[in-house]
C-alpha positions as CSV (number, residue, x, y, z in Angstrom):
1,M,23.8,-10.1,-18.5
2,S,23.9,-7.3,-16.0
3,T,21.5,-7.0,-13.1
4,P,18.9,-4.2,-13.5
5,S,19.4,-1.2,-11.1
6,Y,16.0,-0.2,-9.7
7,S,15.5,3.1,-7.8
8,L,12.5,1.8,-5.8
9,F,12.2,-1.6,-4.2
10,C,8.7,-2.6,-2.9
11,M,7.6,-5.5,-0.8
12,G,4.1,-6.7,0.1
13,N,1.4,-9.3,-0.2
14,P,0.5,-9.9,-3.9
15,L,-3.2,-10.7,-4.3
16,L,-5.6,-11.1,-7.1
17,D,-8.6,-8.8,-6.4
18,M,-12.1,-10.3,-7.0
19,Q,-14.4,-7.2,-7.2
20,V,-18.2,-7.2,-7.1
21,T,-20.7,-4.3,-7.0
22,N,-24.0,-4.1,-5.2
23,G,-22.7,-6.2,-2.4
24,E,-25.1,-5.1,0.4
25,E,-26.3,-8.7,1.0
26,L,-22.7,-9.9,1.3
27,L,-22.0,-7.3,4.0
28,K,-25.0,-8.5,6.0
29,K,-24.3,-12.2,5.5
30,Y,-20.6,-12.0,6.4
31,D,-20.9,-9.3,9.1
32,L,-18.7,-6.8,7.1
33,K,-18.3,-3.1,7.5
34,A,-18.9,-1.0,4.3
35,N,-15.4,0.7,4.4
36,D,-13.0,-1.7,6.1
37,A,-10.1,-4.1,5.4
38,I,-9.9,-7.4,7.3
39,L,-8.1,-10.8,7.1
40,A,-10.6,-13.5,6.4
41,E,-11.7,-15.7,9.3
42,E,-13.2,-19.2,9.0
43,K,-16.7,-17.7,8.7
44,H,-15.6,-15.7,5.6
45,A,-14.1,-18.7,3.7
46,P,-17.1,-19.3,1.5
47,I,-17.2,-15.7,0.2
48,Y,-14.7,-16.4,-2.6
49,D,-16.7,-19.1,-4.2
50,E,-19.9,-17.2,-3.6
51,V,-18.8,-14.1,-5.4
52,T,-17.6,-16.1,-8.5
53,K,-20.9,-18.0,-8.5
54,D,-23.5,-15.4,-7.8
55,Y,-21.9,-12.1,-8.9
56,K,-20.2,-10.5,-12.0
57,V,-16.6,-10.4,-10.9
58,T,-13.9,-8.0,-12.1
59,Y,-10.4,-9.5,-11.6
60,V,-7.6,-6.9,-10.9
61,A,-4.0,-7.5,-9.9
62,G,-3.9,-6.3,-6.3
63,G,-2.3,-6.2,-3.0
64,A,-1.7,-2.8,-1.3
65,S,2.0,-2.5,-2.0
66,Q,1.8,-4.0,-5.5
67,N,-0.9,-1.4,-6.3
68,A,1.3,1.4,-5.1
69,A,4.3,-0.1,-6.9
70,R,2.3,0.0,-10.2
71,G,1.4,3.6,-9.4
72,A,5.0,4.6,-8.9
73,A,6.0,2.7,-12.1
74,Y,3.3,4.7,-13.9
75,V,5.0,8.0,-13.1
76,L,8.6,7.0,-13.3
77,P,10.8,5.9,-16.3
78,P,10.7,2.3,-17.4
79,H,12.4,-0.3,-15.1
80,S,12.5,2.1,-12.1
81,V,10.4,-0.1,-9.8
82,V,10.7,-3.7,-8.7
83,Y,8.3,-5.6,-6.4
84,T,8.6,-8.8,-4.3
85,G,6.2,-10.9,-2.4
86,C,5.2,-14.6,-2.2
87,V,2.9,-16.2,-4.7
88,G,1.9,-19.8,-5.5
89,D,2.7,-21.7,-8.6
90,D,-0.7,-21.3,-10.1
91,Q,-2.6,-19.5,-12.8
92,L,-3.4,-16.6,-10.4
93,A,0.3,-15.9,-10.2
94,E,0.6,-15.9,-13.9
95,Q,-2.3,-13.4,-14.2
96,L,-0.4,-11.1,-11.8
97,K,2.8,-11.3,-13.8
98,E,0.9,-10.5,-17.0
99,A,-0.8,-7.5,-15.4
100,N,2.5,-6.2,-14.0
101,K,4.1,-6.6,-17.4
102,R,1.3,-4.6,-19.1
103,E,1.8,-1.8,-16.6
104,G,5.6,-1.6,-16.5
105,L,6.2,-3.1,-13.1
106,D,9.0,-5.7,-12.8
107,E,8.7,-8.3,-10.1
108,V,10.9,-10.9,-8.4
109,Y,8.3,-13.1,-6.7
110,Y,9.2,-15.8,-4.2
111,V,7.2,-18.7,-5.6
112,K,5.9,-21.3,-3.0
113,K,5.4,-24.6,-4.7
114,G,2.1,-26.3,-4.2
115,E,0.4,-23.2,-2.7
116,K,-2.4,-21.0,-4.0
117,T,-1.8,-17.3,-4.7
118,G,-3.6,-14.9,-2.3
119,A,-6.9,-13.4,-3.1
120,C,-9.1,-10.5,-1.9
121,A,-12.8,-10.3,-2.1
122,V,-13.7,-6.6,-2.8
123,V,-17.3,-5.9,-1.9
124,I,-18.4,-2.6,-3.3
125,T,-21.5,-0.7,-2.0
126,G,-22.0,2.7,-3.5
127,H,-18.6,4.5,-3.0
128,H,-17.5,2.2,-0.2
129,R,-15.4,-0.9,-0.4
130,S,-15.0,-3.8,2.1
131,L,-11.9,-5.9,1.6
132,V,-11.7,-9.5,2.8
133,T,-8.3,-11.0,2.3
134,T,-7.1,-14.6,2.3
135,L,-3.3,-14.4,2.2
136,R,-2.6,-18.0,1.3
137,A,0.9,-18.0,-0.2
138,A,1.4,-14.3,0.5
139,E,2.0,-15.0,4.2
140,Q,4.7,-17.6,3.4
141,F,7.4,-15.2,2.2
142,D,10.8,-16.4,3.2
143,Q,13.2,-13.8,4.5
144,S,16.1,-15.6,2.7
145,H,14.7,-14.5,-0.6
146,L,16.0,-11.0,0.2
147,S,19.6,-12.3,0.3
148,S,19.2,-14.6,-2.8
149,S,21.4,-14.0,-5.8
150,E,18.4,-12.7,-7.7
151,V,17.2,-10.2,-5.1
152,A,20.2,-9.1,-3.0
153,P,21.7,-6.9,-5.8
154,L,18.4,-5.2,-6.3
155,V,18.1,-4.3,-2.6
156,E,21.7,-3.1,-2.6
157,A,21.1,-0.8,-5.6
158,A,17.8,0.6,-4.6
159,K,17.6,4.1,-3.0
160,F,14.0,4.0,-1.9
161,F,12.0,1.2,-0.2
162,Y,8.2,0.9,0.3
163,V,6.4,-1.7,2.4
164,E,2.7,-2.1,3.3
165,G,1.6,-2.5,6.9
166,Y,-0.2,-5.7,6.0
167,F,3.2,-7.4,5.7
168,L,3.8,-6.9,9.4
169,T,1.2,-9.6,10.1
170,H,3.6,-12.3,9.1
171,G,6.9,-10.8,7.8
172,L,8.3,-8.6,10.6
173,N,11.8,-9.8,10.3
174,S,11.9,-9.2,6.5
175,V,10.6,-5.6,7.1
176,L,13.1,-5.0,9.8
177,E,15.9,-6.2,7.5
178,L,14.9,-3.8,4.7
179,S,14.2,-0.9,7.0
180,S,17.3,-1.1,9.1
181,K,19.5,-1.6,6.0
182,A,17.9,1.5,4.5
183,S,18.3,3.5,7.6
184,H,22.0,2.5,8.1
185,A,22.8,3.3,4.4
186,G,21.0,6.7,4.5
187,K,18.3,5.5,2.1
188,T,14.6,6.3,2.3
189,F,12.2,3.8,3.8
190,V,8.4,4.4,3.4
191,L,5.8,2.5,5.4
192,N,2.0,2.6,4.8
193,F,-0.2,1.7,7.7
194,S,-2.6,0.1,5.2
195,A,-5.6,-0.7,7.5
196,P,-6.8,0.3,11.0
197,F,-6.2,-3.2,12.3
198,I,-2.5,-2.8,11.9
199,P,-2.0,-0.1,14.5
200,Q,-4.8,-1.7,16.6
201,F,-3.5,-5.3,16.8
202,F,0.1,-5.1,15.5
203,G,1.4,-2.2,17.6
204,A,4.3,-4.1,18.9
205,Q,5.5,-4.8,15.4
206,L,5.0,-1.2,14.4
207,Q,7.1,0.0,17.3
208,Q,10.0,-2.0,16.1
209,V,9.8,-0.6,12.5
210,I,8.8,3.0,13.0
211,P,12.3,4.1,14.2
212,H,13.6,3.2,10.7
213,C,10.8,5.0,8.8
214,D,11.5,8.1,6.9
215,V,7.9,8.4,5.5
216,I,4.7,7.1,7.1
217,I,1.5,7.2,5.1
218,G,-2.0,6.5,6.3
219,N,-5.6,7.5,6.1
220,E,-7.9,9.1,8.7
221,A,-9.2,5.7,10.0
222,E,-5.6,4.4,10.4
223,A,-4.5,7.5,12.1
224,E,-7.3,7.3,14.5
225,A,-6.6,3.7,15.3
226,W,-2.9,4.5,15.9
227,A,-3.9,7.4,18.2
228,S,-6.3,5.3,20.2
229,A,-3.8,2.5,20.6
230,N,-1.2,4.9,21.8
231,G,-3.4,6.8,24.3
232,L,-3.7,10.2,22.5
233,A,-6.3,12.5,24.0
234,N,-8.1,13.3,20.7
235,P,-7.8,10.4,18.2
236,K,-9.5,12.4,15.5
237,D,-7.1,15.3,15.5
238,L,-5.0,14.4,12.5
239,P,-2.5,17.3,12.7
240,T,-1.6,16.4,16.3
241,I,-1.4,12.7,15.5
242,A,0.9,13.4,12.6
243,K,3.1,15.5,14.9
244,E,3.3,12.7,17.5
245,L,4.3,10.2,14.9
246,A,6.8,12.5,13.3
247,A,8.4,13.1,16.7
248,L,9.0,9.5,17.6
249,P,12.7,8.4,17.9
250,K,14.4,7.8,14.6
251,S,17.5,5.6,13.9
252,N,18.7,7.9,11.2
253,A,18.3,11.2,12.9
254,S,20.0,13.1,10.1
255,R,16.9,12.8,7.9
256,P,13.5,14.2,9.0
257,R,10.4,11.9,9.2
258,I,7.5,12.8,7.0
259,V,4.0,11.8,8.0
260,V,1.2,12.0,5.5
261,F,-2.5,11.5,6.3
262,T,-5.2,11.3,3.5
263,Q,-8.9,11.7,4.0
264,G,-10.4,10.5,0.7
265,A,-12.1,13.5,-0.9
266,H,-11.1,15.8,2.0
267,S,-7.8,17.6,2.7
268,T,-4.5,15.7,3.0
269,F,-2.2,16.7,6.0
270,L,1.6,16.5,6.0
271,V,4.0,17.1,8.8
272,S,7.8,17.0,8.8
273,S,9.8,16.4,12.0
274,A,12.2,19.1,10.6
275,D,9.4,21.7,11.2
276,P,6.7,20.1,13.2
277,K,4.7,23.3,13.9
278,N,4.2,23.8,10.2
279,V,1.2,21.4,9.5
280,K,0.6,21.6,5.7
281,E,-2.9,21.0,4.5
282,Y,-3.6,20.2,0.8
283,P,-7.2,20.4,-0.6
284,V,-8.3,17.6,-2.9
285,T,-9.9,18.5,-6.2
286,A,-13.5,17.4,-5.8
287,L,-15.1,14.9,-8.2
288,T,-18.8,14.5,-8.9
289,D,-20.6,11.4,-7.8
290,E,-21.0,10.5,-11.5
291,Q,-17.2,10.6,-11.9
292,I,-16.5,8.3,-9.0
293,I,-16.7,4.7,-10.1
294,D,-14.9,2.8,-7.4
295,T,-12.8,3.9,-4.4
296,N,-10.9,0.6,-4.0
297,G,-7.2,1.2,-4.2
298,A,-7.4,5.0,-4.1
299,G,-5.1,5.2,-1.1
300,D,-2.6,2.9,-2.7
301,A,-2.8,5.0,-5.9
302,F,-2.1,8.1,-3.8
303,A,0.9,6.3,-2.2
304,G,2.2,5.3,-5.6
305,G,2.0,8.8,-7.0
306,F,3.6,10.3,-3.8
307,I,6.6,7.9,-3.7
308,G,7.0,8.0,-7.5
309,A,7.4,11.8,-7.2
310,L,9.7,11.4,-4.2
311,V,11.9,9.0,-6.1
312,A,11.9,11.5,-9.0
313,G,13.4,14.2,-6.7
314,K,10.2,16.3,-6.5
315,S,9.3,18.6,-3.6
316,L,6.9,17.4,-0.9
317,D,4.2,19.7,-2.3
318,E,4.7,18.1,-5.8
319,C,4.6,14.6,-4.2
320,V,1.2,15.3,-2.6
321,H,0.0,16.7,-5.9
322,A,1.1,13.6,-7.8
323,G,-0.6,11.4,-5.1
324,H,-3.9,13.4,-5.6
325,V,-3.7,13.0,-9.4
326,M,-3.2,9.3,-9.1
327,G,-5.9,8.8,-6.5
328,G,-8.3,10.8,-8.6
329,M,-7.4,8.7,-11.7
330,C,-8.0,5.5,-9.8
331,V,-11.5,6.3,-8.4
332,Q,-12.7,7.0,-11.9
333,Q,-12.1,3.3,-12.9
334,V,-13.0,-0.1,-11.6
335,G,-10.3,-1.3,-9.2
336,P,-6.8,0.0,-8.5
337,Q,-6.1,0.8,-12.1
338,Y,-4.6,3.8,-14.0
339,K,-5.4,5.5,-17.3
340,W,-3.8,4.1,-20.5
341,P,-2.2,5.5,-22.6
342,K,-0.3,7.3,-19.8
343,V,-1.2,10.9,-18.9
344,K,1.4,13.3,-17.5
345,V,1.5,13.3,-13.7
346,L,4.8,14.9,-12.8
């Protein structure tokens, strides 16, 4: 039996999202911000049992990169996207596999025996969501999995790679392996900042990976965090921050670096190092308050649409448009999900 040849290889922390609404009391009790993403500390440990006991929970296959991979799979032909990350040998992992199968995403998980699959408490208040993640098995990914007989041919065949910033908290060497291989081979490597704490507290890891990045995606809070961490004069000036990021040294200088910053319902900015003075601004089609159900995963949905279109050979304008369509689709449903049966995106 021949090995499938995937166009896009994604890597990240697979998680089962546990979503609850009307979570104002949880924010107060656990000292959480309404629109943030954090790794659980000891004081947050009880939240996972509490939400299942006291709230109506919606379970959704999650993890930033896995969400984006599902989005890319949505817009691309079948068996175009494969995803890897570490899960436990438990029922949560089986739920993730079933969810991926339903949505056309193939996975090659690294299974850690005796461990629990990671989870994320998603506390929704109005249009805001606070993410509290316990990585569990997700932070035990073994770099050797990338060179295994099952995965190595997939890495070799892929032309595009996508990794979430969260993975840098534990898997720097794996990210460096993928990104440097992609750069050396003239393939496209995409990194999503994922959360403000990544540029805030994992700047040293970012500095090692950014030279290999062809595309960097982030939102306004992540852009501001990177700007503040790197001493920029105005950490709220998204066009200038994008220019600075695009201009950083690049290991494959023959390919320009693209930087994309989203702002939720506000305009998206894009800068290419090939033409850094030309800051492109893309308005977002506004939705009414009644149309917006849940903003959780909207940024991942945008990334999925953007990279899916990129893999499909579309222009950058079309990539942003696809991202906006997928983001708009996502916020009109509970959790990072997409409309079925499929609607045309590209």
